[in-house]
N, C-alpha and C positions, 0 to 999 in steps of 0.2 A: 477636772483640773481647775484650780482657783484662778479667777480673773486676774490679769496683770494690773498693776497700779503704776502711777507716775507722780512725781513731785511737781506741782504747779504753784509757783509763787510761794514756796515754802510749805505748802499743804499737800499731803499725800492723798491723791484721789484715784478712784477706780470707776468701774461701770456704775452709772447712776449719779456720779458727781457732777455738779453744775459749774460751768465756766463761762467767762466772757471772752469773746474772740478779739485778738489783737494781731492780725496778719502782719508779717514783715513788709517793709516798703517795696521789696522786689517781688512780692507774691503775685499770683495770677489776679487779673482784674476782677474776676468773679469772687475770689476770696476777699479781696480788698473791699468789695461792696458789703461784706458781712461784718466789717469792723464795728465793734461795740455791741453786737448782738449776743444774747446769752444762749447757751446750749447745754445739752446733757451728754456726758460721755457714754458712748455705746460700747467702745472697746479700746484697749491699748495694745498696739501691735508693733512688732519689730521686723524690719526688712532683712534681707540677706546680708547687708553690710553692717547690721547691728544698730541702725538708727531707729529711734522710737517715733511712732506716728500715733496720734490720738484721733480716733474716729468719733465724731460728734453728730448729734441730731439737734437742730434748732428748736428752741422752746416752743415756738409757735407753728411748728410743722404739723399739719393736720393728721399726718400718719405717724405720730409720735410713738416712742417705744414704751414698753412696760405695761401696756394695757392689753392683756392677753385676750380679752373678749373681742377686741377689734381685729386681731389677727394680722395687723399690718406692721411694717417696719418703716421708720422715717427715712428721709433722704440723708445719706451719710456724707460728711465733709471731713477731710483729713488735715490736721495741723500738727506742727511740732509743739512740744511742751512750752518752748519759749514764746510761742504765739498765743498763749492762753494765760488767763489769770483766774483765780477763784471767783465765782459769781458773787455779785454784791454791788453796792454803789461804787462808781468809779473812784479808784484810789483808796477804797476801804474794803479789802477782801474779807469774806466771811471767816470768822473764827470757827475751827472744826467743831468745837463744843456747842456752837450756837445752831448747828444744823439739826433739822428734825426730819425723821423718816416716818411717813405714814404708810403702813403696809396693810393692804387688804388681803386676808387669807381665808381660804375655804374652797370647797368643791362646788362649782355651779351646777353639777349634775346630781347633787344630793339635797334638793329642796332648800330649806332655810340655811343650810351650811354655806350657801352662796351669798350670805349677807355681806361679808367683808369685800369680795370683789364688786358687789353692787355699789357699795359706798365709795370705793376707789374710782369706779367709773363715773359716779355722780360728781366727784370732786375734780374730774378731768378738766372741765371748762370753767371752774371757779377761780377767781383771782386769789392767789395765795402769796404770802410774803416771800422775799428772797430767802433762801436757806431751807425752804420746805420742799421735800421731794415726796411725791405720792406714787406708789407702785402697787399693781395688782400681782401678788405673788402666787395666787391660786393655791396649789398644793406643792409648790417648789420650795420645800423646807431647806434644802442645801443652799439654794440661791439666797434665801433670806438670812441664813446663818452667816454666810460670808459678807453679805451687805451690812450686817450689824457691826462689822469690824472696820467700817470705812469712815470713822471719825464723827459719827453723829452724837450729839449731846443727849437726844431723847429719841426713842422709837415708840410710835403709837401703833399698836397692833389692833386692827378692826376685825372682829370675828363674831360668829354666833357662839354664845357662851351660856349654857344653862346654869342658872343659879336659884331655881325654884321660884322665880318671879312670874307674874302674868306674861304671856307671850307678847313680844314687841317691846318689853321694858329695856331701855338703854341705860347702861351704867358704866362708870369708869372705875377700874381697879388697878392697883399696882402690885404685881405678883411678888410674893416673898422669895427673895433670892435663895433663902435657905431651903426652899422646896425643891430646888434643882439638885441638891446633894443626893447622889445615888441614882439620879434619873438616867434612863437609857439615852445615850447621846447619838444614836444612829437614827437619821430621819427615815420616816416611812416613805415608800415609793409612790403609793397612790392615795396619800392623805397628808394632811398638815397637822401635826401634833405640836402645839406651841411649846409645851414643856420640853419635848425632845429637841425641838429646834433651838430653844434657848440654852439647853444643856450642851448641845453641840457647839453653839457659838461661844459659850464660856470656855469649853475645852480648847477650841481653836485660839481664843484670845490668850489663854494661859500659855499655849505652845508658842505663840508668835509674839508675846509681849505687848499685845494690844489691849485696849480698854473697851469694855462693853458700855453701850449707852444705858441711861435709865430707861426702863420699859414701863409703859402704861398700856392698858387694854381697854378699848371701847368695845364693850360686849353687848349683844342683843339676845334676849331670851327667845329661843326658837319655839315655834308651835309644832313643826314637823321635824322630827329627829330621825335620821337614817343612819344605819351602821356602815353602809358601804358594800354589804354582801347581798343586798336585795337583787332580785332578777331583773328589775327595770330601773332606769334612771328617772329622776323627777326634776325637771328643769323649771325654775320659777319659784319665787318666794311666796309664802303664805300671806294672807291679807294683813295681819298685824305686823309682820316683819317687814313687808313691803312699805307700809306706812312709816315704819321706824327709820327707813333709810334717810329721809330728809332731816329728821331730828338728829341722827348721827352725824350727818354732814355739818350741820350747824354746831354741834358739840365739838367736832374735830377742829373746825375753824376757830372756835373760841379757845380751845386748848393750845393750839400752835401760837396764837397771839400771846397768850399768857406765858408760854414757855420761852418765846423769843424775847419777851420783855423782862425775863428773869423773875417773874412772879412765882410764888409758891402755889402749885396746883393741888387743890384739895377738892374732892368730890364725895 
């Protein structure tokens, strides 16, 4: 089932959207203590009386969401939509088109295919500008397809991508939208096929009247490539791909700065 969304300050947000907390004057004293803090939407829920409640996790919660390798869930707080505003400088809500999604994708049990999740994990504690959301999607293609419909201007997918280069080579490509024509739009259950995921997102966008973000791929040439049908798993990156994680982190940070500044990204 698709995640619920809610309109906050004129911007439609769903799971993963960033907000600033503005509890009402009559709120609980613990909620009032959070005034001005920024948080990430974890769920939009409706009670038996039809009232909407937004569950959020504070940005600096050490048990934050979306990093599957940690296996933890942050502490949830509930607010009404009227007690939230889109995250950004006070009085200056983020424009939906200015938001950037950085998505680590890949299977951590298939050797170098875990490159994307490793980069997402490395970005976890790095200072990033407002409007940038980093998530480890692993092999959850359906989740990523729906997240791409949530008003991002650009999505940066980080993945192990073979291009015939020396192992560990990091590059940026912009997929040809025409390559999605005729692509199978059903995501795989135990793998993440970016082409299928993007095709699904485009079909969902067409059905719902939404717009897809621009998509860039930060790819790393793998040394160890596995098909997924091997009898044993292989946890851990090869040496050249492990070294490339830091390079990819710096590249992603450079890309998001350029994107948020409105600069033309060419690599």
